[in-house]
C-alpha positions as CSV (number, residue, x, y, z in Angstrom):
1,M,16.2,-26.5,-32.9
2,N,15.1,-23.2,-33.8
3,K,11.8,-24.5,-34.9
4,M,11.1,-26.9,-31.7
5,I,11.9,-24.3,-29.1
6,V,9.6,-22.2,-30.8
7,A,6.8,-25.1,-30.9
8,N,8.0,-25.8,-27.3
9,L,7.2,-22.1,-26.0
10,A,3.7,-21.9,-28.1
11,Y,2.7,-25.5,-26.5
12,R,2.4,-23.7,-22.9
13,P,1.3,-20.5,-24.2
14,L,0.1,-19.2,-20.6
15,R,3.5,-20.4,-18.9
16,S,5.2,-18.4,-21.9
17,L,3.3,-15.3,-21.5
18,I,3.8,-15.2,-17.5
19,S,7.6,-15.8,-18.3
20,I,7.3,-12.7,-21.1
21,I,5.5,-10.5,-18.5
22,A,7.6,-10.8,-15.4
23,V,10.7,-9.9,-17.7
24,A,8.7,-7.1,-19.3
25,V,7.7,-6.1,-15.5
26,E,11.3,-6.1,-14.6
27,V,12.7,-4.0,-17.7
28,T,9.6,-1.3,-16.8
29,L,10.5,-1.1,-13.2
30,I,13.9,-0.7,-14.3
31,L,13.1,2.0,-16.9
32,L,10.6,4.0,-15.1
33,I,11.9,4.0,-12.0
34,V,15.4,5.1,-12.9
35,G,14.2,7.6,-15.5
36,L,12.1,9.0,-12.9
37,A,14.9,9.9,-10.7
38,T,17.3,10.6,-13.3
39,G,14.7,13.0,-14.9
40,M,14.2,14.9,-11.8
41,L,17.6,15.3,-11.1
42,N,18.3,16.6,-14.7
43,D,15.2,18.9,-14.6
44,S,17.0,20.0,-11.3
45,R,19.7,20.7,-12.9
46,K,18.2,22.8,-15.8
47,R,16.4,24.8,-13.6
48,Q,19.5,25.6,-11.2
49,E,20.9,26.7,-14.9
50,G,18.3,28.9,-15.7
51,T,18.9,31.3,-12.5
52,G,21.4,33.0,-14.6
53,A,24.1,32.8,-11.8
54,D,27.4,32.3,-12.3
55,I,28.7,31.3,-8.9
56,I,26.2,30.0,-5.8
57,V,27.4,30.9,-2.6
58,R,25.9,28.6,0.5
59,P,26.7,28.5,4.1
60,P,29.6,25.7,5.7
61,G,28.0,22.4,5.5
62,S,25.6,22.7,3.3
63,S,23.8,19.7,1.3
64,N,24.3,19.7,-2.5
65,L,20.2,19.1,-2.1
66,I,19.1,22.7,-2.2
67,G,16.4,22.9,0.3
68,L,17.6,20.5,2.9
69,S,19.9,23.3,4.6
70,G,17.8,25.7,6.0
71,A,18.5,29.3,6.5
72,P,21.3,29.6,8.6
73,V,23.2,33.0,7.6
74,S,22.3,36.4,7.5
75,E,21.3,38.0,3.8
76,K,23.7,40.9,4.5
77,V,26.2,38.5,3.0
78,A,24.8,39.6,-0.4
79,D,26.0,42.9,0.6
80,I,29.6,41.5,1.0
81,L,29.4,39.9,-2.2
82,R,28.1,42.6,-4.2
83,K,31.3,44.8,-3.4
84,Q,33.6,42.5,-5.1
85,P,35.4,42.5,-8.2
86,H,33.4,41.5,-11.7
87,V,30.1,40.8,-9.5
88,V,27.3,42.6,-11.3
89,A,24.6,41.0,-9.0
90,A,23.8,39.1,-5.9
91,S,20.7,37.8,-4.6
92,P,19.6,35.9,-1.3
93,V,17.4,33.0,-1.6
94,V,15.3,31.3,1.3
95,A,15.1,27.4,-0.2
96,Q,12.4,25.8,1.9
97,L,11.9,21.7,1.3
98,T,7.9,21.2,1.6
99,S,6.6,17.8,1.2
100,G,2.8,18.6,0.9
101,G,1.4,16.7,-2.1
102,N,5.0,16.5,-4.0
103,I,8.1,16.6,-2.5
104,E,8.8,20.3,-3.6
105,V,11.6,23.6,-2.9
106,I,9.6,26.5,-2.0
107,Y,11.9,29.4,-3.4
108,G,11.7,33.2,-1.0
109,I,13.1,35.6,-3.5
110,G,13.7,39.1,-3.4
111,L,12.4,39.9,-6.9
112,E,14.3,43.0,-7.9
113,S,17.6,40.9,-6.7
114,F,16.8,37.8,-8.4
115,E,15.8,39.3,-11.7
116,A,19.2,41.0,-11.7
117,V,20.6,37.9,-11.8
118,G,19.0,35.7,-14.1
119,G,16.9,38.6,-16.3
120,P,13.4,39.3,-16.1
121,F,10.4,36.6,-15.5
122,H,8.5,36.0,-18.7
123,Y,5.1,36.1,-17.3
124,L,2.7,34.3,-18.9
125,E,-0.4,35.1,-17.2
126,G,-0.9,37.7,-14.2
127,G,2.5,39.4,-13.2
128,A,4.9,40.4,-10.1
129,F,4.2,40.5,-6.3
130,Q,1.6,43.2,-5.3
131,G,1.8,41.8,-1.7
132,P,3.3,39.7,1.2
133,D,1.2,36.9,0.2
134,D,1.2,36.4,-3.4
135,M,2.8,33.7,-5.3
136,L,4.6,32.9,-8.3
137,V,4.0,29.5,-9.9
138,D,5.8,28.1,-13.3
139,D,3.5,26.9,-16.1
140,Y,4.2,23.0,-15.1
141,F,2.9,23.8,-11.9
142,A,-0.3,25.6,-13.1
143,S,-0.5,23.0,-15.7
144,A,-0.3,20.1,-13.1
145,N,-2.8,21.7,-10.6
146,K,-5.1,23.7,-12.8
147,V,-4.0,26.8,-11.3
148,H,-4.7,30.6,-12.7
149,V,-3.9,33.7,-11.8
150,G,-6.3,34.7,-8.4
151,N,-6.6,31.5,-7.3
152,T,-5.4,30.7,-4.1
153,V,-2.6,28.4,-2.9
154,E,-2.0,26.9,0.7
155,V,1.6,26.1,1.1
156,L,3.9,26.2,5.0
157,N,0.4,26.3,6.1
158,H,0.0,29.9,4.6
159,K,-2.4,30.7,1.9
160,F,-1.2,32.7,-1.0
161,R,-2.8,34.5,-4.1
162,V,-1.1,33.5,-7.4
163,A,-0.1,36.6,-9.0
164,G,1.4,35.4,-11.9
165,I,2.4,32.4,-13.8
166,V,5.9,32.2,-15.0
167,E,7.8,30.1,-17.8
168,H,9.1,27.4,-16.0
169,G,13.3,27.0,-15.4
170,R,14.2,29.6,-12.8
171,G,15.4,27.5,-10.0
172,G,11.9,26.6,-8.0
173,R,8.3,26.1,-9.2
174,R,6.7,28.6,-6.8
175,F,8.1,31.8,-5.5
176,I,7.1,33.9,-2.8
177,P,8.5,37.3,-1.3
178,I,11.7,36.6,0.7
179,R,10.6,38.6,3.6
180,T,7.2,36.3,4.1
181,M,9.5,33.2,3.7
182,Q,11.4,34.3,6.8
183,D,8.7,34.9,8.9
184,L,6.9,31.9,7.9
185,I,10.1,29.6,9.2
186,G,11.3,32.1,11.9
187,A,14.6,33.1,9.7
188,V,13.8,36.7,10.0
189,G,17.3,38.2,7.8
190,K,18.5,35.0,7.0
191,A,19.3,33.1,3.6
192,T,19.7,29.6,2.3
193,M,22.3,30.6,-0.4
194,F,23.4,33.4,-3.0
195,Y,23.2,33.7,-6.6
196,V,26.2,35.5,-8.2
197,K,26.2,37.0,-11.5
198,L,29.5,38.1,-13.0
199,D,30.2,40.5,-15.3
200,D,32.0,37.5,-17.6
201,P,31.4,33.9,-16.6
202,A,35.2,33.5,-17.3
203,N,35.8,34.9,-14.1
204,A,34.0,32.6,-12.0
205,D,36.7,30.6,-10.6
206,A,38.9,33.4,-9.9
207,V,36.2,35.3,-8.3
208,A,34.7,32.0,-5.9
209,A,38.5,31.9,-4.9
210,Q,38.6,35.5,-3.8
211,I,35.2,35.6,-2.2
212,K,36.6,32.0,0.0
213,T,39.6,34.5,0.9
214,I,37.2,36.9,2.9
215,S,37.2,37.5,6.3
216,G,34.3,35.2,7.8
217,M,33.9,33.5,4.8
218,E,36.7,30.9,4.5
219,N,34.6,28.2,5.2
220,Y,31.6,28.8,2.9
221,N,30.5,26.1,0.3
222,V,31.5,28.7,-3.0
223,M,31.7,27.4,-6.4
224,S,31.3,28.2,-10.0
225,M,27.6,27.3,-10.8
226,R,29.7,25.2,-13.6
227,E,31.2,22.8,-10.6
228,F,27.9,22.7,-8.9
229,L,26.0,21.6,-11.8
230,S,28.7,18.9,-12.4
231,L,27.8,17.6,-8.9
232,M,24.6,16.7,-9.6
233,T,24.4,13.3,-11.0
234,T,23.5,10.3,-10.1
235,D,27.0,9.0,-8.6
236,K,27.1,12.1,-6.4
237,M,24.0,12.8,-5.0
238,P,23.4,11.4,-1.8
239,G,22.0,8.0,-1.4
240,L,20.6,8.1,-5.2
241,S,23.0,5.9,-6.3
242,S,22.4,3.3,-3.7
243,F,18.7,3.5,-4.6
244,I,19.2,2.7,-8.4
245,K,21.1,-0.1,-7.4
246,V,18.5,-1.5,-4.7
247,V,16.0,-1.0,-7.6
248,V,18.3,-2.9,-9.8
249,G,18.4,-5.7,-7.6
250,I,14.7,-5.9,-6.8
251,A,13.9,-6.2,-10.8
252,V,16.8,-8.6,-11.1
253,V,15.6,-11.1,-8.6
254,I,12.0,-10.7,-10.0
255,G,13.1,-11.9,-13.5
256,F,15.4,-14.5,-11.9
257,I,12.5,-16.1,-9.9
258,V,9.8,-16.1,-12.3
259,I,12.2,-17.8,-15.1
260,F,13.6,-20.1,-12.6
261,Q,10.2,-21.6,-11.8
262,S,9.1,-21.6,-15.1
263,M,12.0,-23.4,-16.9
264,Y,12.0,-25.7,-14.0
265,T,8.3,-26.6,-14.5
266,A,8.9,-27.3,-18.2
267,V,11.9,-29.2,-17.8
268,M,10.1,-31.4,-15.2
269,E,7.3,-31.7,-17.7
270,R,9.6,-32.6,-20.6
271,T,11.2,-35.3,-19.4
272,R,10.2,-37.7,-22.0
273,E,11.1,-35.5,-24.8
274,I,14.5,-35.0,-23.0
275,G,15.1,-38.7,-23.1
276,I,14.0,-38.9,-26.8
277,L,16.4,-36.7,-27.8
278,K,19.3,-38.1,-26.0
279,S,18.1,-41.7,-27.2
280,L,18.5,-39.8,-30.5
281,G,22.2,-38.8,-29.8
282,A,21.6,-35.1,-28.7
283,S,24.6,-34.3,-26.4
284,K,24.2,-32.6,-22.7
285,L,25.4,-29.1,-24.6
286,Y,22.6,-29.4,-26.9
287,I,20.1,-30.1,-24.2
288,V,21.4,-26.8,-22.2
289,R,21.2,-25.1,-25.5
290,V,17.6,-25.8,-26.0
291,I,16.7,-24.7,-22.5
292,L,19.0,-21.5,-22.9
293,R,17.9,-20.5,-26.3
294,E,13.9,-20.6,-25.2
295,T,14.8,-18.7,-22.1
296,L,16.7,-16.1,-24.1
297,L,13.7,-15.8,-26.8
298,L,11.1,-15.0,-23.7
299,A,13.7,-12.8,-22.5
300,V,13.9,-10.5,-26.0
301,A,10.1,-10.7,-25.9
302,G,9.6,-9.5,-22.6
303,I,12.6,-6.8,-23.0
304,I,10.7,-5.5,-26.2
305,V,7.2,-5.5,-24.0
306,G,8.9,-4.1,-21.2
307,M,10.5,-1.2,-23.5
308,A,7.0,-0.3,-25.5
309,I,5.2,-0.2,-21.8
310,S,7.9,2.3,-20.5
311,F,7.7,4.7,-23.4
312,A,3.8,4.6,-23.8
313,A,3.8,5.1,-19.8
314,R,6.0,8.0,-20.1
315,P,3.4,10.5,-21.8
316,L,0.8,9.3,-19.8
317,L,2.8,10.2,-16.6
318,H,3.6,13.1,-18.0
319,Y,0.1,14.3,-18.6
320,K,-0.8,13.1,-15.2
321,F,2.0,14.6,-13.5
322,P,3.8,17.8,-15.5
323,T,6.3,18.4,-12.9
324,L,8.1,14.9,-12.6
325,P,9.5,14.2,-15.5
326,V,10.8,10.8,-17.1
327,E,13.9,10.4,-19.2
328,I,14.6,7.0,-20.7
329,T,18.0,7.1,-22.1
330,K,20.0,4.9,-24.6
331,G,22.3,3.8,-21.7
332,W,19.5,2.5,-19.7
333,L,18.0,1.2,-22.2
334,L,21.0,-1.1,-23.2
335,R,21.8,-1.7,-19.2
336,S,18.3,-2.9,-18.6
337,T,18.4,-5.1,-21.9
338,I,21.9,-6.7,-20.3
339,I,20.4,-6.6,-16.6
340,A,17.1,-8.6,-18.0
341,V,18.9,-11.2,-20.0
342,I,21.7,-11.9,-17.4
343,G,18.7,-12.6,-14.8
344,A,16.8,-14.5,-17.4
345,M,19.7,-16.7,-17.8
346,M,20.5,-17.3,-14.4
347,G,17.2,-18.4,-13.8
348,A,17.5,-21.0,-16.5
349,I,21.0,-22.7,-15.4
350,Y,20.3,-24.9,-13.0
351,P,16.8,-26.0,-14.8
352,A,19.2,-26.9,-17.9
353,Y,21.9,-28.6,-15.9
354,K,19.0,-30.9,-14.5
355,A,17.8,-31.4,-18.0
356,A,21.3,-32.4,-19.5
357,Q,21.8,-34.8,-16.5
358,K,18.6,-37.0,-17.1
359,D,19.7,-40.5,-18.2
360,P,17.6,-41.6,-21.4
361,I,16.4,-44.9,-20.2
362,D,14.9,-43.3,-17.2
363,A,13.5,-40.6,-19.0
364,L,12.2,-43.2,-22.0
365,A,10.3,-44.9,-19.2
366,Y,8.9,-42.0,-17.4
367,E,5.2,-41.4,-17.7
């Protein structure tokens, strides 16, 4: 049977190649798009962790997606936070979402308070802000945009001089003085969130509970950084889980349609061959197994090609877009394999059924 299956596929190389490519596209679509979404989310998690904060304080009703909440509260809340037991430092931050080129969150920071929370920036080139129109960028942004110290970068319709290039992983990729950010977005004296550093991270839950008892802050979104990071998963981010399901659904439809068309056409072209097999005693189950095993072989070949394309594309994407990480995990490698096989089998079931139902007399008389 195996020799016959391979011979059948080799006899129609173009159709077999198209089927393999279709499955490969299905697998590549899943791995790269889901990998991009997962990679960006995990990168954001690592950068939030890199702020060094033990607690994050945000206004009531804040989105878990930093940068979507504006700057609705007074930065003087930081003074209240600094007075709480176990609090070492508190830094107000204005996070502003921008879609110039790539969707990105720009951080407006007070350099002294921000470094008090997470430690000094590690400068790879240049140094700290020298004026209100200075900007710090991380090494990934600098590499992606060919930026060096002294260059001019425009953001929020305002031109900034790059004062320093810092090591990535400190919340944002670009930082400007908090006062400048407040002026640009019309939120003078306001902040988006507050990073809080404690004398001992073990006190995070107790201090978070204490902060919520302060008059006027009962409804603030206060949580330990550990708890905040636990919310940054594909299942808990609004819309991301649905997006991934849509991508997987489209991929399955692609695989189903192409395999269905390929196998159905193959069955119609092999009417006489099927008649000969049945006249020699082949059962309906045998015919179904032949069709399904051919499909499985095509699917496996397509899965291997799709994974190879995905792994080859990942470094190319990183080279072209350093700020857009793609993570291909073992879990999604397994899921994409299962999804591709199921989609291919679904596409082959009806053609296999049609082949099994052919009458050997009619098939032998077929021209």
